[in-house]
C-alpha positions as CSV (number, residue, x, y, z in Angstrom):
1,M,-46.6,67.4,-137.9
2,A,-45.9,64.6,-140.3
3,E,-43.5,65.2,-143.1
4,Q,-45.3,66.0,-146.4
5,R,-43.9,64.3,-149.6
6,R,-44.9,65.1,-153.2
7,F,-44.6,62.4,-155.8
8,P,-44.8,62.8,-159.6
9,A,-48.1,63.0,-161.3
10,V,-50.1,59.8,-161.9
11,D,-49.3,59.7,-165.6
12,D,-45.5,60.3,-164.9
13,P,-43.5,57.0,-165.5
14,S,-41.2,57.8,-162.6
15,R,-44.0,58.0,-160.1
16,Y,-43.8,54.3,-159.3
17,D,-40.0,54.3,-158.8
18,R,-40.2,57.3,-156.4
19,I,-42.9,55.5,-154.3
20,V,-40.8,52.3,-154.0
21,E,-37.7,54.3,-153.1
22,R,-39.6,56.1,-150.4
23,G,-40.8,52.8,-149.0
24,R,-37.2,51.5,-148.8
25,Q,-36.1,54.7,-146.9
26,L,-38.9,54.3,-144.3
27,R,-38.0,50.6,-143.9
28,R,-34.3,51.3,-143.3
29,R,-35.1,54.1,-140.8
30,R,-37.4,51.7,-138.9
31,Q,-34.7,49.0,-138.8
32,L,-32.1,51.4,-137.5
33,G,-34.5,52.4,-134.7
34,L,-35.1,48.8,-133.7
35,G,-31.3,48.1,-133.7
36,A,-30.7,51.1,-131.4
37,G,-33.4,49.9,-129.0
38,A,-31.9,46.4,-128.9
39,G,-28.5,47.8,-128.2
40,S,-29.8,49.7,-125.2
41,S,-31.5,46.6,-123.9
42,V,-28.3,44.5,-124.1
43,A,-26.4,47.3,-122.3
44,A,-29.0,47.3,-119.5
45,V,-28.7,43.5,-119.1
46,A,-24.9,43.8,-119.0
47,V,-25.1,46.5,-116.3
48,A,-27.5,44.3,-114.2
49,V,-25.2,41.3,-114.5
50,A,-22.2,43.4,-113.4
51,L,-24.1,44.7,-110.4
52,L,-25.2,41.2,-109.3
53,T,-21.7,39.7,-109.7
54,G,-19.8,42.5,-108.1
55,G,-18.0,43.6,-111.3
56,G,-16.3,41.8,-114.1
57,G,-12.9,42.1,-112.5
58,Q,-13.7,40.1,-109.4
59,D,-11.4,37.2,-108.5
60,R,-13.0,33.8,-109.4
61,A,-11.7,32.4,-106.1
62,E,-14.3,34.5,-104.3
63,I,-17.2,33.2,-106.3
64,V,-18.9,29.9,-105.3
65,A,-18.5,27.5,-108.2
66,D,-18.6,23.8,-109.0
67,G,-15.0,23.7,-110.1
68,D,-12.0,22.2,-108.2
69,D,-10.8,24.2,-105.2
70,E,-7.0,24.2,-105.0
71,R,-7.1,25.3,-101.4
72,G,-6.3,22.3,-99.0
73,T,-8.7,20.9,-96.4
74,T,-7.5,19.9,-93.0
75,T,-9.3,17.2,-91.1
76,T,-8.7,16.8,-87.3
77,T,-9.6,13.5,-85.6
78,T,-9.8,13.4,-81.8
79,T,-9.6,9.9,-80.1
80,T,-10.7,9.6,-76.5
81,T,-9.6,6.5,-74.6
82,T,-11.7,5.7,-71.5
83,S,-10.4,3.4,-68.9
84,L,-12.9,1.0,-67.5
85,P,-13.6,1.4,-63.7
86,P,-12.6,-1.5,-61.4
87,P,-15.3,-4.1,-60.7
88,D,-17.7,-3.7,-57.7
89,E,-17.0,-7.2,-56.5
90,L,-14.3,-10.0,-56.8
91,S,-13.6,-10.8,-60.4
92,V,-11.5,-13.5,-62.1
93,R,-10.2,-13.7,-65.7
94,V,-8.8,-17.0,-67.0
95,D,-6.8,-17.4,-70.2
96,A,-6.1,-21.2,-70.7
97,T,-4.0,-22.8,-73.4
98,A,-2.1,-26.1,-73.6
99,E,1.1,-24.2,-72.8
100,R,0.0,-21.8,-70.1
101,I,-2.9,-20.9,-67.7
102,T,-3.1,-17.3,-66.6
103,V,-5.4,-16.3,-63.8
104,E,-6.0,-12.6,-63.0
105,V,-7.7,-11.8,-59.6
106,V,-9.2,-8.4,-58.8
107,D,-10.8,-7.7,-55.4
108,P,-12.0,-4.0,-55.0
109,H,-12.7,-4.6,-51.2
110,A,-9.7,-6.7,-50.0
111,P,-9.1,-6.2,-46.2
112,V,-6.0,-4.3,-45.2
113,V,-4.9,-6.4,-42.2
114,D,-2.2,-8.9,-41.4
115,G,-2.7,-12.3,-43.0
116,A,-4.7,-11.0,-45.9
117,R,-3.8,-12.7,-49.2
118,Q,-5.2,-14.0,-52.4
119,C,-5.2,-17.7,-53.3
120,V,-6.2,-19.9,-56.3
121,T,-6.9,-23.6,-56.7
122,V,-6.6,-24.8,-60.3
123,S,-7.6,-28.3,-61.4
124,M,-7.7,-30.0,-64.8
125,A,-9.8,-33.0,-65.6
126,G,-11.3,-34.3,-68.9
127,D,-12.0,-37.3,-71.0
128,T,-8.8,-39.1,-70.1
129,A,-7.4,-40.7,-66.9
130,D,-5.0,-37.8,-66.4
131,T,-5.6,-34.9,-64.0
132,A,-3.7,-32.0,-62.6
133,E,-4.2,-29.8,-59.5
134,A,-2.4,-27.1,-57.5
135,T,-3.1,-24.3,-55.0
136,G,-1.0,-21.1,-54.8
137,C,-1.2,-17.9,-52.8
138,D,0.5,-14.4,-53.1
139,D,2.5,-14.7,-49.8
140,L,3.2,-11.0,-49.7
141,P,0.9,-8.1,-48.7
142,E,1.6,-6.6,-52.2
143,V,2.9,-8.5,-55.2
144,D,4.6,-6.7,-58.0
145,G,4.5,-8.9,-61.1
146,V,3.3,-12.5,-61.6
147,V,3.0,-15.3,-59.1
148,P,4.2,-18.6,-60.6
149,V,2.4,-21.7,-59.4
150,E,3.6,-25.3,-60.2
151,L,0.8,-27.4,-61.6
152,P,1.7,-31.1,-61.3
153,S,-0.1,-34.2,-62.7
154,T,-2.1,-36.0,-60.0
155,G,-2.7,-39.3,-61.8
156,G,-6.5,-39.1,-61.8
157,V,-6.9,-37.9,-58.2
158,L,-8.2,-34.5,-57.2
159,I,-8.3,-33.4,-53.6
160,G,-9.5,-29.8,-53.9
161,C,-8.2,-26.7,-52.1
162,S,-5.2,-27.3,-50.0
163,A,-4.6,-23.7,-48.6
164,T,-3.8,-23.6,-44.9
165,L,-4.6,-20.1,-43.9
166,E,-5.9,-19.3,-40.5
167,R,-9.4,-18.0,-39.9
168,P,-9.7,-14.6,-38.2
169,E,-10.7,-14.4,-34.6
170,E,-14.4,-13.9,-34.0
171,G,-13.6,-11.0,-31.6
172,A,-11.9,-8.9,-34.2
173,G,-13.1,-5.4,-34.7
174,A,-16.0,-4.7,-37.0
175,E,-14.3,-1.8,-38.8
176,V,-12.1,-3.4,-41.4
177,P,-10.3,-1.1,-43.9
178,T,-10.3,-2.3,-47.5
179,E,-8.5,-1.5,-50.7
180,L,-8.3,-2.7,-54.3
181,R,-6.0,-5.7,-54.6
182,A,-5.0,-7.6,-57.8
183,T,-2.8,-10.6,-58.4
184,T,-1.9,-12.5,-61.5
185,F,-1.0,-16.2,-61.3
186,E,0.6,-18.3,-64.0
187,L,0.7,-22.1,-64.3
188,E,2.2,-24.4,-66.8
189,P,0.1,-27.5,-67.5
190,P,2.0,-30.8,-67.2
191,D,2.5,-33.4,-69.9
192,L,-1.1,-34.8,-70.0
193,A,-2.7,-37.2,-72.5
194,A,-4.3,-35.6,-75.5
195,G,-7.9,-34.7,-75.0
196,T,-10.3,-32.0,-73.9
197,Y,-9.9,-30.7,-70.3
198,T,-12.0,-28.6,-68.1
199,V,-10.0,-26.1,-66.1
200,E,-11.6,-25.2,-62.8
201,V,-10.3,-22.1,-61.0
202,Q,-11.4,-21.4,-57.3
203,V,-10.3,-18.0,-55.9
204,A,-10.3,-16.7,-52.4
205,S,-9.2,-13.1,-51.4
206,G,-8.9,-11.9,-47.8
207,V,-8.3,-13.5,-44.4
208,G,-9.5,-17.1,-44.0
209,D,-8.8,-20.6,-45.1
210,G,-8.0,-19.5,-48.7
211,C,-10.6,-21.8,-50.2
212,H,-13.9,-21.2,-52.0
213,G,-17.2,-22.0,-50.5
214,T,-16.2,-22.9,-46.9
215,G,-18.5,-20.5,-45.1
216,D,-16.0,-17.7,-44.1
217,E,-16.8,-15.5,-47.1
218,A,-18.5,-12.1,-47.2
219,G,-21.4,-11.8,-49.7
220,P,-20.7,-10.7,-53.3
221,G,-19.8,-7.0,-53.3
222,Q,-20.0,-6.8,-49.4
223,P,-17.1,-5.5,-47.3
224,P,-15.4,-8.1,-45.0
225,T,-16.6,-8.4,-41.4
226,P,-15.5,-10.5,-38.5
227,G,-16.2,-14.2,-39.3
228,A,-16.6,-13.3,-43.0
229,M,-13.3,-11.7,-44.2
230,E,-12.9,-13.5,-47.5
231,H,-14.3,-13.0,-50.9
232,S,-14.4,-16.1,-53.1
233,T,-15.7,-17.3,-56.5
234,R,-15.3,-20.1,-59.0
235,V,-14.9,-20.1,-62.8
236,T,-14.2,-22.7,-65.5
237,A,-12.5,-22.8,-68.9
238,T,-11.8,-25.4,-71.6
239,V,-8.5,-26.3,-73.1
240,E,-7.5,-28.8,-75.9
241,I,-4.3,-30.7,-75.6
242,D,-3.0,-32.5,-78.7
C-alpha cells in the first residue's frame, strides 16, 4: 500500500513549503535508486570482462597484442646444391682469351681399350695475315691435371688436323666397354698481329685417326662400334688481340 502523507490545510501558509520539501525527498530517493542500479550494471560488465580475459592478473605476454615482442625469432635457411649430371654425348667447352685458350673435353661413352685417347686441333685465323695451329692428345689412358699444347704461329698457312692415331681393325669385337672420360687442354696463343681472330677447335675422343669428320666416328650419343670408335665435334670462339 502507498504511503499516506498529510499536508497542512489549504489556508495554512506552510502547506506550500511542505509540498515542495516532499517533492525534493522523492526526487533524491529516485536518484539514489538509479545510482545503485548503474553501479550494479558496471559491476556486471567488469565481471564479464574478467571472464573473457581470464582474470585481471594474467601475464600480458600470454595475450596477443600489437606491441613489440621481446622474444627473439630464429630463421633457418637451407641451401641445396645440385650437381649437374654428365652430358649424354661428347661435349666441349672453350674459354679463349689473348693470353690463354682452355679446352675442356667430356666424353660419357669413351671406349675402354688400348689406344683410346682424346685429341684437339686448335687453329686461329682472322682479319690479319697471321695464323696459328696445333694438334695435341692426352697420351695416357688417364690424365690427372691439364695437358699443355704448344700453339705456334704458322704464317698464314693452316694444314688442319695432324694427329697420327691408328684406326681400329675392322674385325674387332662388337662389344666395347665404355666409361666417362674428360681431359682439359691449355694453349698459349703466340705473338700475333692485333685483330679479331676466330678460334676453331676440333675434338676427337676414342680410337681412330684423332681428327674430326673423317668417317670413323660413331653417331652423337651412340656407343663406339668396330669401324666407328671415335666421337668427334667442332666448336668455334672469338678472341680479340690488341
